C-alpha positions in Angstrom: 5.2 28.7 13.2 2.6 25.7 14.1 -0.9 26.4 14.3 -2.7 27.4 17.8 -3.9 24.7 19.7 -7.8 24.1 19.4 -9.8 23.6 23.1 -11.6 20.7 22.6 -15.4 20.5 22.1 -17.8 19.8 24.6 -18.6 15.7 24.3 -22.3 14.6 24.0 -23.8 13.4 27.1 -27.2 11.5 27.1 -29.7 13.5 29.8 -31.6 10.5 30.3 -28.6 8.6 31.6 -26.8 11.3 33.3 -30.1 11.8 35.2 -30.2 8.3 36.1 -26.0 8.6 37.2 -27.2 11.6 39.6 -30.3 9.8 41.5 -28.2 6.6 41.7 -25.0 7.7 43.3 -27.0 10.0 45.5 -29.2 7.0 46.5 -26.1 5.4 47.1 -24.4 7.9 49.8 -28.0 8.2 51.6 -27.9 4.1 51.9 -24.8 4.4 53.8 -26.1 7.1 56.3 -27.7 4.3 58.8 -24.3 2.9 59.2 -22.6 5.9 60.2 -22.2 6.4 64.3 -22.3 9.5 66.0 -18.6 9.4 66.4 -18.1 8.7 62.7 -20.1 11.8 62.1 -17.3 13.7 64.2 -14.7 12.6 62.2 -12.5 14.9 60.0 -12.0 15.2 56.1 -9.5 16.0 53.5 -11.6 19.5 53.1 -10.2 21.8 55.5 -12.1 21.4 58.9 -15.2 20.0 57.3 -16.1 17.0 59.3 -17.9 14.1 58.0 -21.1 15.8 59.4 -20.3 18.7 57.1 -19.6 16.6 54.1 -23.1 14.8 54.5 -25.1 18.1 54.5 -23.2 19.4 51.6 -24.0 16.7 49.5 -27.6 17.3 49.8 -26.9 20.9 48.8 -25.2 19.8 45.6 -28.4 17.8 44.9 -31.0 20.7 45.9 -29.4 23.2 43.4 -31.2 21.4 40.9 -34.5 21.6 42.3 -34.0 25.5 43.1 -32.6 26.0 40.0 -35.5 24.6 38.2 -38.0 26.6 40.6 -36.6 29.8 39.3 -37.2 31.9 36.0 -35.4 30.2 33.0 -32.7 32.9 31.5 -33.0 33.3 27.9 -29.6 31.7 27.0 -26.7 29.7 28.2 -23.8 31.6 29.5 -21.4 29.1 30.9 -20.2 26.0 28.7 -20.1 22.7 30.1 -15.8 22.4 29.9 -15.6 26.1 31.6 -17.6 24.7 34.8 -14.8 23.0 36.5 -12.7 26.7 36.6 -15.5 28.7 37.8 -16.5 26.8 41.2 -13.5 28.4 43.1 -14.9 32.0 43.1 -17.9 30.5 45.3 -15.6 28.3 47.6 -16.6 30.7 50.8 -20.4 30.9 49.9 -20.3 27.2 49.9 -18.4 26.6 52.9 -21.0 29.0 54.9 -24.0 27.2 53.4 -22.9 24.1 54.9 -22.0 24.9 58.1 -25.5 26.4 58.6 -27.3 23.5 57.1 -25.1 21.1 59.1 -26.0 23.0 62.1 -29.3 22.7 61.2 -29.6 19.0 61.3 -27.4 18.1 64.2 -27.8 14.2 64.0 -28.4 11.1 62.3 -32.1 11.1 62.2 -32.4 14.7 60.9 -29.8 14.2 58.2 -31.3 11.0 56.9 -34.6 13.3 56.8 -32.7 15.3 54.8 -32.0 13.4 52.2 -35.5 12.0 51.8 -36.7 15.2 51.2 -34.2 16.0 49.0 -34.4 13.4 47.0 -38.2 13.1 46.3 -38.2 17.1 45.6 -35.4 16.7 42.9 -37.0 13.2 41.6 -40.7 15.4 41.3 -38.6 18.2 39.6 -37.3 16.2 37.3 -40.0 14.2 36.1 -42.0 18.0 35.8 -39.2 18.8 33.3 -39.6 15.4 31.3 -37.9 15.3 27.7 -37.1 18.9 27.9 -34.2 18.1 30.1 -31.8 18.6 27.0 -33.1 22.3 26.3 -34.2 23.4 29.7 -31.8 26.6 30.8 -30.9 27.0 34.7 -29.8 30.1 36.0 -27.3 28.6 38.2 -24.3 30.6 40.4 -21.9 30.0 38.6 -23.7 31.0 35.1 -26.5 30.2 33.3 -26.2 26.3 32.0 -28.9 23.6 30.6 -29.8 21.2 32.8 -28.3 18.6 30.8 -24.9 19.6 31.4 -25.7 21.1 34.9 -26.6 17.4 35.4 -23.0 15.8 34.4 -21.7 18.7 36.8 -23.8 16.8 39.6 -22.0 14.1 38.8 -18.7 15.5 39.3 -20.0 16.4 43.0 -21.5 13.4 43.9 -18.6 11.2 43.0 -15.6 13.3 44.5 -17.6 13.5 47.6 -18.5 10.1 47.8 -14.8 9.5 47.6 -14.2 11.9 50.2 -16.4 10.1 52.8 -14.7 6.8 52.1 -11.5 8.4 52.4 -13.1 9.7 56.2 -14.9 6.8 57.7 -12.8 3.5 57.6 -14.8 0.7 56.2 -17.5 3.0 54.8 -16.7 1.7 51.1 -19.7 3.7 49.4 -19.9 1.9 45.8 -19.7 4.2 42.6 -22.6 4.3 40.2 -20.6 3.6 36.5 -22.4 6.0 34.6 -21.8 8.7 37.1 -18.2 7.6 37.6 -17.7 7.5 33.6 -19.0 10.7 33.4 -17.3 13.1 36.3 -14.1 11.0 35.2 -14.6 12.4 31.2 -15.6 16.2 32.3 -12.2 16.8 34.1 -10.4 14.9 31.4 -11.6 17.4 28.9 -11.4 20.0 31.2 -7.7 19.5 31.2 -7.4 19.5 27.7 -9.3 22.8 28.0 -6.8 24.3 30.1 -4.1 22.8 28.0 -5.0 22.9 24.7 -2.8 21.0 22.4 -1.7 17.3 21.0 1.4 16.7 22.1 0.1 14.8 25.1 -2.1 11.4 25.5 -3.7 11.3 28.9 -5.5 7.9 28.9 -8.3 7.2 31.9 -9.4 3.9 31.0 -11.9 2.7 30.4 -13.4 6.1 30.0 -11.4 8.8 29.0 -8.5 9.5 26.2 -7.9 13.1 25.7 -5.0 14.8 23.7 -3.7 17.9 25.3 -0.4 20.3 25.7 0.9 22.1 23.1 3.9 21.0 20.8 4.5 18.5 18.2 1.1 16.8 17.5 0.9 13.3 17.4 -0.1 11.1 13.9 0.0 7.4 14.5 1.7 5.0 16.3 2.6 4.9 20.0 2.3 8.8 21.3 5.6 10.2 22.3 4.2 11.2 25.5 1.5 9.6 27.4 -0.3 9.4 30.7 -2.3 6.9 32.1 -3.9 6.4 35.6 -7.1 4.9 37.2 -10.4 7.1 37.4 -10.2 7.7 40.9 -6.7 8.6 40.9 -7.3 10.9 37.4 -10.2 12.7 40.1 -8.2 12.9 42.8 -5.7 14.9 40.9 -8.0 16.9 39.2 -9.8 18.0 42.4 -6.5 18.3 44.5 -6.8 15.4 46.9 -3.7 13.8 45.2 -0.4 15.6 44.8 0.8 14.7 41.1 4.4 14.0 42.6 2.9 11.7 45.3 0.5 10.4 42.7 4.0 9.3 40.5 6.1 8.2 43.9 3.3 5.9 44.7 2.8 4.6 41.2 -0.8 5.7 40.8 0.1 7.4 37.4 2.5 6.5 34.8 4.2 9.6 32.3 6.5 8.7 29.8 7.9 11.6 27.6 9.2 14.8 28.2 5.8 16.5 28.2 4.1 14.4 30.3 4.4 16.1 33.6 1.2 17.4 34.6 2.0 18.6 37.8 2.1 22.3 37.1 -1.7 21.7 35.2 -3.0 20.1 38.2 -5.5 20.5 39.6 -8.1 21.7 37.9 -10.4 22.4 40.8 -9.7 23.9 43.8 
């Protein structure tokens, strides 16, 4: 009997680079706000009945959570591993939706949204500067579980990159850019989450240029060309992992290539609801 598949170890992220990536991607979204017309704020998104207005407001919640958690007492130990975070978010979906609608209602027009973005960015920059080099060890009592600040910032790259893509999909021509480090961190975390959900070494998932992971139980590949290979680009992978694109549709549209009898990831995706 083959040995039980081991879950992957969480990779190391540079706290300074992650902090810069979060601020950069947030700034990219903020810079796009003045281009939005009132009619565009009312457009639907692919997030249920959320409008662009709702989604724009929600982005500030994802960032403000860092500052809010830094204001709280530091928990004695970390409870939630980074690779478990993607699977812990669904339980809070209803609360997040309610909070988003309340925040959007309190900021009903573009001017008030822009002011909200400015306050949120200023507060985050100030709080992160206060923490300084302790970012690698400082713990946060987040609503999904206590985590280190360094790892929680990695989760913020997922929030910001995914919602940048949601906004670009909702508003024709918006084209908010992606910070390279933010996109890399988001891609790597979601690729590692797949390997956590389906540990093993029979299938190689490639998301160039940012991630390669081994997953799925079965005969382990040791050398040469792997018998089971999945390959796609970062944004398609992120959309698959978060349920924005279905596996079958990505295959039909040639957005992903899959070869080998263990290369069908349809039953494992999405990773986040």
